[in-house]
N, C-alpha and C positions, 0 to 999 in steps of 0.2 A: 037433526043428528049433530049439528055443530055444537049444540048446547051440551050434549053428552061428552064430546071431545074436550070442551072447555072445563067441564066438571072433573074429568079424569086428570087433566093437567093441574088444576087447583088442588086436587086430592094429593098429588105428589108434594106440592109446596106445603100443604097443611101437615102432612106426615113429617116433613123436614123440620118445620117449626115446632111441632109437638114433641118430636123425639130428640131435638138438638141437645138438650141437657143430659140425656141418657146415653148418648153415643160416646165411644172412646175418642181421644184426641186425633187419632189416625184411623181412617177406615179403609178396608180393602176395596180397591177400585180396578184391580186386574187379576185374572186367574190364569193359571197354566193349563196345559191340555189335560192334566189329570184332575182338574177341578179344585186345585188348591190355590189360595191367594198368594200371589207373589209380587204384588204392587200395592202401595198404600198412598193415600192422599190425606190432606187435612179434613177435619170433620165438616167444615163448610163446603169444600169441594165434594166430598162424599155424599152429602145430603142435598146439595142444590145444583150441582153440575148437570145431572140428567134431567131434572125438571126444567132448567133453563134451555137445554138443548131441545127438549120436547116442545117447549113454547116456540122456539125458533123454527122448528120443522113444521109446526102447525101453521104458522104465518106463511112459511114458504109454500106449503101445499095449497094454501088458498090463493096465493099469488100466481102460481104456475098457470092456471087456466086463462089468466089475463094476458100472459105473454106468449102462450103457445101458438104457433102458426096454425096448427090443426086444432079443431075445437074439441077440447076435452069434455065439454058439456054433452057431447054425443053419448057418453057413457058415464054421466055425472053420478047417477045412483051408486054404481059400482066403485067409482072413484071415492065416494064418500065412505063406502064400506071399507075400502083400503085404509083411509085415514084413520077411521075409528079403530080398526083392527091393529094398525101399526102403533097407535098411541096406547092401546090396551096392552100390547106387547111390552112397551117401554114402562108402563106403570107396574106390571107384574115383574119385570126385570128389576125395577127400582125397589119394590117391596122385598124381593129376594136378597138384594145387597144389603138392605137395612137389617133384615133378620140375620144374615150371615155375620154382620159386624157384631151382633150381640151373642149369637149362638152359632158358630161355624158348623157347616154340614157339607156333604158331598155335592158341590155345586153343579157338577155335570148332570146329575139326575134331575136338577131343576131347570137349567138353561136349555138343555137339549130338547125336552118336550115343548118348551116355549118356541124355540127356533123351528121345530117340526110344524107346529100349528101355524106359524107365520108363513112358512113355505106353502102349506096347504091353502091358506087364504090367498096367497099370490097366485097359485095355480087356478083357483076358482075365478079370480078377477081377470086373469089373462084372456080367457076366451071371450070376454065382453069388451076388451080393450081395443079402441079404435086408433087408427094411425095418428101418431103425434111424436114430437121430439123429446118428451120428457118421461113418459110412463110406458113401460113395456119392453119388448125385445127389440132394441133399436140397432140394427145393422144397416150398412149402406143399401142393402137389397130389400129389406123390409120397408125402409123409408121411401124407396123409389117405386114400389109397387103395392097397390092396395091388396091385390090377390095374394102376393107373397107374404105380406104382413098377416092377413087373416089365416092362411094355412099354417104359418109358423106359430102363431099364437094358439091355434087349436091343438097342435102337437105340444107346444109349451105348457098349456094348461094340464095336459095329461102327465107330462114328465115331472112338472113341479109338484103334482100331487102324489107322485110315487116316492119322491125323495124323503118325506116325513117317515114313511114306513121303514126305509133303510136306516134312518137315524135312530128310530126307536129300537130296531133290532141291534144297532150299534151299541146301545146301552148295556148289552151283555158283555161288551169289552170297553168299559168306561175310559181306560187309559188311552184308547185309540179313536174314540168316537169324534173328537174335534178334527182329527186328521181325515177321518171319513167325510166329514162335512166339507172341508176344504177341497178334497179331491172331487166330491160330487159337484161343487160349485164350479170348479175349473173345467171339468168334463162337460158340464151343462153349457157353459159359455162357449167352449170350442164347438160343441155339437150344433148349437143354433147359428153360429157364424157359417159353418159349412152347410148346414141344411138350408138356410135362407139363400145362400149363394147358389146351391144346386137347383132350388126351385126357380130362382130368377133366370138362370141359364136355360133350364128346361122349357120355360115359357118363351124363350127367344128374344128377351129384352136386349137392348143395346148395352154395351159395357158401361158400368157406373164409374164416373170419374171421381176419385177420392182426392180432395184438395189437400195439399201438404204445404205447410208453412215454409217459406223460404228463410234460410238462415242468414242472419245479418253478418256481413263480413267485418 
């Protein structure tokens, strides 16, 4: 599977090199909530920033299992699925930005289904995710209890796979779909903090001490 991931990243670099002379001097690199480009960068940045970021993330993803206190190898197959899926998401995002630079189109109708698919993939992976400090729903209470971690991730798997359907319905209101995404992410985060805390208290665990950094005088 690592070979597929490398090929996908090389594909982005190949597209950048092949299309370089055909691209405008400035390429769109940021879009507003209506899906219209409102930020531009140089041709080099537009064509090669995302491939470079993808390569950096690829290296990081393979370095994480070596530094994780808890063994990510316990769900290695699904971790590999996540890496492949995430890089595929970046490749499709990159292709969309290149096409948009040549022939603008309603970008929301392109990016929202991609984000929806990514959320569904994350939801699928979550139910197999074992306790660790890097991947998953990491709250003080999920990290402190294996049982709380497992229960939170079972619910998380279901919730994350519901979000894509809300996003796709949101395409009926394209001017507001990005705001719907932001609200969904914030509510999701708040829910899992409260849910994992409730599970932890329900099981009668001792209070988790959250370390705070002391301010230097």
